[in-house]
BAFI-3210 file (N, C-alpha, C; in Angstrom, 3 decimals, decimal comma, padded with zeros to 6 digits):
// residues 213
n [1|2|3|4|5|6|7|8|9|10|11|12|13|14|15|16|17|18|19|20|21|22|23|24|25|26|27|28|29|30|31|32|33|34|35|36|37|38|39|40|41|42|43|44|45|46|47|48|49|50|51|52|53|54|55|56|57|58|59|60|61|62|63|64|65|66|67|68|69|70|71|72|73|74|75|76|77|78|79|80|81|82|83|84|85|86|87|88|89|90|91|92|93|94|95|96|97|98|99|100|101|102|103|104|105|106|107|108|109|110|111|112|113|114|115|116|117|118|119|120|121|122|123|124|125|126|127|128|129|130|131|132|133|134|135|136|137|138|139|140|141|142|143|144|145|146|147|148|149|150|151|152|153|154|155|156|157|158|159|160|161|162|163|164|165|166|167|168|169|170|171|172|173|174|175|176|177|178|179|180|181|182|183|184|185|186|187|188|189|190|191|192|193|194|195|196|197|198|199|200|201|202|203|204|205|206|207|208|209|210|211|212|213]
n.u [002,278|001,634|003,120|005,719|005,693|005,802|008,138|010,302|010,867|011,677|013,902|015,586|015,882|017,192|019,516|020,591|021,045|022,840|024,937|025,778|026,633|028,782|030,349|030,985|032,421|034,596|035,717|036,516|038,412|040,296|041,230|042,287|043,406|042,433|042,153|039,793|037,778|038,119|037,252|034,591|033,856|034,000|031,974|029,521|029,468|029,113|026,586|025,109|025,389|023,945|021,320|020,957|020,928|018,663|016,693|016,908|016,199|013,469|012,577|013,476|012,253|012,268|014,708|014,571|014,535|017,145|018,704|017,736|018,567|021,335|021,597|020,858|022,924|025,122|024,549|024,726|027,466|028,334|027,324|028,904|031,455|031,006|030,557|032,999|034,797|034,044|034,656|037,440|038,268|037,348|037,819|040,203|040,685|039,905|037,560|034,181|031,760|029,184|029,053|027,999|025,349|024,867|024,245|021,704|020,356|020,321|018,733|015,957|015,773|016,339|014,780|013,170|013,941|015,001|015,587|018,246|018,175|016,855|018,747|020,817|019,616|019,426|022,113|022,694|021,002|022,107|024,671|023,907|022,504|024,578|026,446|024,846|024,247|026,819|027,463|025,558|026,481|028,879|027,823|026,740|029,032|030,340|028,330|027,644|025,782|025,887|026,789|024,608|022,632|023,688|023,756|021,001|020,094|021,312|019,983|017,393|017,855|018,360|015,826|014,369|015,363|014,403|011,615|011,513|012,062|009,722|008,113|008,542|006,979|004,431|003,674|004,058|003,109|004,794|006,854|007,083|006,932|009,232|011,211|010,828|011,537|014,201|015,288|014,784|016,513|019,048|018,790|018,906|021,561|022,814|022,639|024,609|026,980|026,755|026,556|029,041|030,655|030,056|029,904|031,731|034,148|035,870|038,089|037,662|035,984|036,953|037,577|035,174|032,845|033,955|034,388|031,967|031,627]
n.v [104,067|103,360|105,235|104,334|101,942|102,880|104,466|102,893|100,711|102,326|103,708|101,546|100,568|102,761|102,627|100,161|100,705|102,929|101,776|099,775|101,378|102,632|100,362|099,617|101,895|101,711|099,320|100,107|102,013|100,315|099,050|100,969|102,899|105,546|108,762|110,194|108,231|107,133|109,217|109,250|106,776|107,229|109,135|107,811|105,790|107,258|108,311|105,926|105,173|107,259|106,648|104,268|105,237|106,877|104,930|103,465|105,441|105,512|103,812|104,698|106,093|108,480|109,403|109,729|112,105|113,127|111,048|110,985|113,523|113,122|111,178|112,634|114,492|112,842|112,120|114,642|115,068|113,138|114,231|116,484|115,375|114,435|116,856|118,111|116,370|116,703|119,426|119,482|117,884|119,225|122,001|122,661|123,755|126,425|129,108|128,954|130,230|129,287|128,988|131,287|130,842|129,838|131,714|132,493|130,064|129,409|131,338|130,808|129,030|130,175|130,945|132,295|130,574|128,144|124,653|122,336|120,156|121,268|123,146|121,423|120,128|122,318|122,834|120,454|120,739|122,978|121,994|119,896|121,206|122,692|120,634|119,145|120,966|121,395|118,815|118,412|120,372|119,199|117,070|118,385|118,995|116,548|114,730|112,206|109,368|108,208|110,330|112,064|110,578|110,498|113,252|113,794|112,191|113,467|115,894|115,073|114,400|116,939|118,077|116,464|117,309|119,909|119,484|118,303|120,467|121,977|120,295|121,000|123,258|122,406|119,983|116,482|116,391|116,168|114,408|111,569|111,608|113,098|111,373|109,184|110,303|110,848|108,256|107,382|109,098|108,164|105,670|106,220|107,061|104,736|103,069|103,750|103,256|100,513|099,397|099,975|098,851|096,119|095,207|096,534|096,517|097,274|098,860|100,782|102,606|104,996|106,694|106,771|107,176|108,869|111,237|112,499|113,211]
n.w [109,662|107,049|105,677|106,160|104,726|102,139|102,086|103,060|101,139|098,942|099,950|100,458|097,878|096,711|098,254|097,358|094,598|094,631|096,059|094,287|092,139|093,399|093,777|091,113|090,377|092,127|091,258|088,726|089,491|090,740|088,526|086,714|088,319|088,645|089,973|089,741|089,565|092,079|093,716|092,909|093,906|096,694|096,742|095,974|097,831|100,161|099,601|099,599|102,283|103,360|102,434|103,870|106,494|106,344|105,952|108,341|110,108|110,022|111,938|114,327|116,344|118,858|118,037|115,377|113,778|114,096|113,017|110,420|109,523|109,679|107,701|105,400|105,445|104,952|102,323|101,137|101,393|099,616|097,202|097,149|096,637|094,048|092,651|093,197|091,985|089,323|088,928|089,278|087,159|084,914|085,060|086,207|088,819|088,530|089,054|087,897|085,569|086,038|088,737|089,634|089,793|092,252|094,464|093,538|093,522|096,238|097,329|097,308|099,367|101,749|104,509|107,437|110,485|109,629|109,772|110,651|108,949|106,776|105,874|105,102|102,960|101,268|100,639|099,279|097,075|095,749|095,039|093,342|091,289|090,171|089,284|087,563|085,522|084,493|083,640|081,630|079,922|079,182|077,779|075,553|074,206|073,685|073,016|074,082|074,954|077,493|079,087|078,840|080,183|082,772|083,360|083,208|085,286|087,483|087,302|087,981|090,638|091,699|091,292|093,023|095,511|095,481|095,551|098,034|099,613|099,261|100,643|103,242|103,487|102,801|104,559|104,167|101,595|099,371|099,887|099,365|096,580|096,020|097,019|095,332|092,857|093,387|093,650|091,041|089,682|090,539|089,432|086,663|086,512|087,198|084,982|082,830|084,295|085,004|082,468|081,186|083,065|082,995|080,333|078,698|079,886|082,807|082,776|080,870|081,913|082,923|080,740|079,382|081,126|082,996|081,636|081,693|084,318]
ca.u [002,711|001,514|004,257|006,895|005,567|006,229|009,486|011,327|011,333|012,371|015,221|016,385|016,212|018,238|020,726|021,147|021,528|024,036|026,016|026,289|027,404|030,040|031,139|031,528|033,433|035,795|036,326|037,224|039,611|041,261|041,782|043,053|043,977|042,037|041,666|038,409|036,931|038,198|036,344|033,226|033,635|033,659|030,705|028,357|029,465|028,498|025,158|024,528|025,291|022,821|020,072|020,856|020,511|017,272|015,846|016,908|015,513|012,031|012,263|014,307|011,457|012,635|015,956|014,320|014,924|018,608|019,254|017,376|019,469|022,651|021,531|020,884|024,268|025,987|024,294|025,282|028,902|028,481|027,124|030,084|032,526|030,688|030,812|034,432|035,441|033,760|035,370|038,865|038,508|036,968|038,146|041,551|040,616|039,505|036,119|033,426|030,652|027,956|029,030|027,179|023,995|024,731|023,420|020,317|019,761|020,120|017,776|014,650|015,799|016,626|013,588|013,405|013,672|015,423|016,165|019,495|017,814|016,523|019,998|021,538|018,961|019,786|023,470|022,600|020,373|023,076|025,689|023,318|022,247|025,887|027,068|023,968|024,459|028,124|027,412|024,836|027,386|029,799|027,076|026,621|030,307|030,716|027,144|027,664|024,538|026,159|026,848|023,234|021,912|024,209|023,258|019,561|019,962|021,653|018,883|016,295|018,222|018,129|014,377|013,921|015,663|013,484|010,315|011,653|011,948|008,302|007,492|008,598|005,875|003,206|004,137|003,432|002,545|005,741|008,000|007,174|007,251|010,644|012,035|010,707|012,336|015,609|015,654|014,811|017,745|020,159|018,591|019,454|023,021|023,275|022,679|025,918|028,010|026,630|026,815|030,475|031,315|029,820|030,035|032,808|035,401|035,979|039,199|037,228|035,069|037,561|037,471|033,796|031,970|034,678|034,269|030,717|031,723]
ca.v [102,762|103,405|106,013|103,459|100,978|103,550|105,020|101,878|100,091|103,295|103,936|100,343|100,546|103,766|102,071|099,147|101,306|103,730|100,866|099,136|102,380|102,738|099,160|099,718|102,949|101,198|098,326|100,876|102,585|099,246|098,653|102,030|103,784|106,919|109,522|110,576|107,101|106,990|110,220|108,780|105,688|107,873|109,840|106,928|105,099|108,190|108,354|104,664|105,286|108,155|105,889|103,323|105,998|107,293|103,758|103,136|106,514|105,253|102,976|105,190|106,743|109,844|109,780|109,682|113,352|113,224|110,064|111,454|114,623|112,529|110,532|113,678|115,064|111,880|112,248|115,931|114,850|112,430|115,189|117,346|114,653|114,417|118,200|118,361|115,570|117,338|120,703|119,203|117,291|120,095|123,420|122,826|124,586|127,816|129,333|128,868|131,186|128,712|129,135|132,454|130,373|129,411|132,634|132,443|128,797|129,344|132,356|130,220|128,149|130,933|131,470|132,316|129,373|126,923|123,567|121,822|119,315|122,177|123,704|120,351|119,964|123,475|122,593|119,384|121,287|123,836|121,127|119,119|122,115|122,997|119,526|118,726|121,917|121,139|117,532|118,618|121,114|118,202|116,311|119,202|118,961|115,207|114,012|110,809|108,980|107,977|111,642|112,551|109,860|110,954|114,607|113,726|111,655|114,535|116,852|114,525|114,527|118,339|118,250|115,799|118,183|121,040|119,019|118,085|121,785|122,308|119,456|121,741|124,221|121,602|118,698|115,248|116,494|115,902|113,614|110,301|111,944|113,495|110,182|108,382|110,960|110,654|106,886|107,344|109,757|107,222|104,601|106,687|107,076|103,353|102,412|103,816|102,601|099,061|099,035|099,964|097,957|094,715|094,794|097,191|096,419|098,321|099,734|101,844|103,517|106,299|107,530|106,874|107,799|109,933|112,492|113,136|113,710]
ca.w [109,145|105,600|105,196|106,204|103,644|100,910|102,189|103,288|099,891|098,103|100,526|100,246|096,455|096,537|098,855|096,466|093,360|094,898|096,459|093,074|091,400|094,110|093,503|089,757|090,380|092,793|090,370|087,708|090,115|090,953|087,234|086,045|089,341|088,345|091,135|089,497|089,945|093,529|094,280|092,672|094,854|097,958|096,590|095,987|099,122|101,103|099,284|100,059|103,746|103,613|102,276|104,991|107,667|106,146|106,178|109,773|110,819|110,050|113,099|115,423|117,367|119,228|117,369|113,939|113,126|114,099|112,075|109,083|109,196|109,432|106,391|104,375|105,454|104,258|100,889|100,714|101,233|098,345|096,117|097,113|095,959|092,629|092,135|093,309|090,949|088,035|088,824|089,086|085,835|083,808|085,136|086,742|090,014|088,292|089,235|086,651|085,535|086,567|090,184|089,920|090,049|093,646|095,266|093,062|093,941|097,681|097,740|097,565|100,521|102,963|105,171|108,877|111,255|108,960|110,551|110,116|107,800|105,680|105,366|104,410|101,654|100,457|100,135|098,282|095,870|095,058|094,441|092,252|090,170|089,562|088,564|086,465|084,417|083,891|082,938|080,383|079,045|078,637|076,767|074,342|073,502|073,236|072,531|074,520|075,617|078,910|079,734|078,892|081,232|084,057|083,558|083,483|086,634|088,429|087,258|088,780|092,049|092,068|091,371|094,249|096,646|095,407|096,049|099,473|100,235|099,303|101,661|104,496|103,491|102,783|105,110|103,714|100,244|098,291|100,322|098,634|095,188|095,979|097,207|094,110|091,816|093,753|093,279|089,572|089,269|090,706|088,456|085,381|086,607|087,313|083,673|082,174|085,109|084,874|081,076|080,917|084,004|082,719|078,941|077,977|080,611|083,807|082,450|079,967|082,595|083,152|079,563|078,900|082,107|083,664|080,888|082,059|085,680]
c.u [002,671|002,679|005,518|006,866|005,977|007,707|010,562|011,785|012,108|013,770|016,133|016,792|017,312|019,563|021,393|021,755|022,821|025,211|026,618|027,090|028,772|030,944|031,771|032,628|034,721|036,503|037,087|038,493|040,685|041,941|042,705|043,668|043,679|041,565|040,212|037,451|036,987|037,276|034,888|032,873|033,239|032,273|029,522|028,317|028,800|026,990|024,459|024,375|024,119|021,486|019,875|020,389|019,057|016,312|015,771|016,188|014,015|011,616|012,979|013,540|011,876|013,889|015,801|014,823|016,434|019,226|018,933|018,303|020,870|022,697|021,586|022,262|025,255|025,792|024,831|026,795|029,181|028,318|028,318|031,237|032,277|031,001|032,308|035,190|035,248|034,580|036,859|039,148|038,321|037,586|039,492|041,593|040,123|038,008|035,416|032,200|029,382|027,904|028,215|025,731|023,776|023,928|021,955|019,628|019,437|019,039|016,427|014,593|015,961|015,333|013,845|013,112|014,057|015,949|017,463|019,229|017,540|017,790|020,816|020,944|019,302|021,157|023,447|022,036|021,365|024,130|025,139|022,990|023,541|026,393|026,173|024,120|025,774|028,153|026,653|025,660|028,402|029,115|026,975|027,916|030,594|029,587|027,179|026,387|024,744|026,194|025,455|022,459|022,385|023,704|021,778|019,313|020,255|020,567|017,681|016,596|018,000|016,635|013,827|014,190|014,747|012,096|010,367|011,555|010,488|007,569|007,565|007,422|004,532|003,550|003,332|002,945|003,497|006,834|008,158|007,519|008,718|011,555|012,000|011,561|013,818|016,082|015,727|016,076|018,948|020,028|019,134|020,974|023,596|023,488|024,043|027,031|027,953|026,951|028,308|031,209|031,191|030,143|031,224|034,160|035,583|037,106|038,814|036,328|035,652|037,390|036,048|032,907|032,665|034,583|032,981|030,716|033,106]
c.v [102,742|104,167|105,164|102,468|101,575|103,916|103,942|101,204|101,063|103,586|102,733|100,204|101,553|103,293|101,071|099,751|102,074|102,858|100,174|100,118|102,563|101,548|099,222|100,778|102,457|100,154|099,016|101,495|101,522|098,841|099,714|103,046|105,257|107,623|109,941|109,464|106,846|107,991|109,815|107,612|106,246|108,514|108,895|106,040|105,968|108,286|107,086|104,662|106,185|107,445|104,911|104,035|106,456|106,139|103,419|104,207|106,320|104,487|103,464|105,939|108,181|110,333|109,855|110,928|113,477|112,259|110,458|112,579|114,109|111,845|111,534|114,328|114,145|111,968|113,569|115,832|114,115|113,357|116,137|116,664|114,586|115,772|118,507|117,625|116,211|118,610|120,490|118,727|118,305|121,474|123,715|123,885|126,019|127,970|129,339|129,755|130,614|128,733|130,357|132,064|130,028|130,389|132,622|131,184|128,795|130,307|131,753|129,373|128,909|131,546|131,440|130,958|128,091|125,902|123,131|120,957|120,170|122,739|122,661|120,120|121,128|123,297|121,526|119,910|122,122|122,990|120,387|119,988|122,406|121,836|119,030|119,651|121,627|119,821|117,656|119,438|120,173|117,365|117,094|119,202|117,592|114,370|112,529|110,493|108,786|109,301|112,237|111,886|110,300|112,359|114,631|113,197|112,698|115,610|116,377|114,603|115,953|118,616|117,621|116,661|119,404|120,657|118,775|119,408|122,208|121,471|120,107|122,704|123,498|120,192|117,515|115,257|115,994|114,897|112,328|110,548|112,313|112,290|109,297|108,963|110,790|109,267|106,748|108,001|108,854|106,048|104,966|106,664|105,670|102,712|102,533|103,163|101,089|098,607|098,931|099,030|096,506|094,307|095,395|097,083|097,584|099,282|100,871|102,852|104,910|107,228|107,754|107,633|108,970|111,256|113,230|113,672|114,265]
c.w [107,619|104,987|105,138|105,049|102,301|100,965|102,299|101,998|098,997|098,632|100,312|098,778|096,152|097,102|097,929|095,209|093,594|095,323|095,236|092,230|092,060|093,857|092,126|089,690|091,018|091,931|089,245|088,257|090,306|089,654|086,657|087,001|089,052|089,610|090,982|089,919|091,449|094,210|094,071|093,589|096,216|097,885|096,743|097,228|100,177|100,861|099,779|101,581|104,121|103,485|103,422|106,259|107,547|106,393|107,666|110,591|110,908|111,296|114,364|116,501|117,610|118,527|115,851|113,227|113,024|113,087|110,643|108,634|108,900|108,067|105,256|104,292|104,737|102,753|100,354|100,518|099,928|097,157|095,999|096,376|094,451|092,007|092,137|092,225|089,587|087,867|088,615|087,671|084,716|083,846|085,786|087,843|089,768|088,503|087,880|086,728|086,138|088,084|090,594|090,187|091,519|094,498|094,854|093,564|095,430|098,150|098,106|098,809|101,835|103,491|106,672|109,508|110,565|109,955|109,912|108,888|106,573|105,042|104,604|103,033|100,720|099,832|099,047|096,971|095,063|094,345|093,228|091,042|089,425|088,703|087,429|085,265|083,719|083,129|081,625|079,402|078,411|077,554|075,464|073,534|072,908|072,678|072,872|075,290|077,106|079,673|079,862|080,022|082,614|084,367|083,888|084,893|087,693|088,467|088,057|090,266|092,541|092,213|092,649|095,478|096,662|095,937|097,551|100,228|100,322|100,351|103,039|104,613|103,547|103,260|104,591|102,291|099,158|098,654|099,519|097,167|095,058|096,110|095,966|092,984|092,106|093,348|091,759|089,036|089,401|089,747|087,089|085,395|086,672|085,955|082,991|082,972|084,933|083,458|080,799|081,858|083,605|081,284|078,224|078,674|081,551|083,507|081,541|080,654|082,724|081,954|079,116|079,876|082,763|082,952|081,226|083,473|085,924]
res [x|x|x|x|x|x|x|x|x|x|x|x|x|x|x|x|x|x|x|x|x|x|x|x|x|x|x|x|x|x|x|x|x|x|x|x|x|x|x|x|x|x|x|x|x|x|x|x|x|x|x|x|x|x|x|x|x|x|x|x|x|x|x|x|x|x|x|x|x|x|x|x|x|x|x|x|x|x|x|x|x|x|x|x|x|x|x|x|x|x|x|x|x|x|x|x|x|x|x|x|x|x|x|x|x|x|x|x|x|x|x|x|x|x|x|x|x|x|x|x|x|x|x|x|x|x|x|x|x|x|x|x|x|x|x|x|x|x|x|x|x|x|x|x|x|x|x|x|x|x|x|x|x|x|x|x|x|x|x|x|x|x|x|x|x|x|x|x|x|x|x|x|x|x|x|x|x|x|x|x|x|x|x|x|x|x|x|x|x|x|x|x|x|x|x|x|x|x|x|x|x|x|x|x|x|x|x|x|x|x|x|x|x]
***
C-alpha cells in the first residue's frame, strides 16, 4: 500500500505533464500544420497513455504485470516518435555516427532470462540516449535555452530507464527514484512547450522548439 501511495501520484503527475505537452504540440500543429509537431503530438499522447496504464496497473491484481508492460511499451512508442522526428528534421534519413552508440547502449541490458518489460525498457533507453545526445548537439550549435531544457529532460528520462534496469537486479531499490526522475524529465520538457505555447504564440513553436527535436 505504501508503494502505491508513492507511485500513483507520480504516475498521475507524469500523465498530466505529458498530456499538456501533447496538447501544446497539437495546438502548434493546428496553427502551422507542421509534420514535426504532429509527430510530437503522437509521441506525448503515447507517453501519456503509458502513464495512465502504469497508474491503472497498480490496482490490476493478477493483470498488473501485463498492464505495466503495455504502459512501458506505449511510452517506448512515444520515445520512438521523438527520435524519428529528430532524425527526419536533422539528418534527412541518412544514418548518423551516434547510432553507433546503440550496440554499446544495449550491451548492458542483455542478460539471460530477460522479461518483455526488461526488453521494452532497453529499447526506450537506447532511443532516449540517441535523441538526448542529438538534442544537446543542437544546443551546442544554436545555444537556445529551450533546446538545453529539452535535451536535459531527455537525459533524465534516459537516466530513469537506466535506474529502472538496476531495479531488476536489486528489486525495490530504485523504482521510486527512477519514476521521480522520469517525471522531473518531463517537467523540464514541459517548461519550453508551455512558455512558447502561452506567451510567444503557438505559431512560433515550430521554429523555436522544433529546432531542438
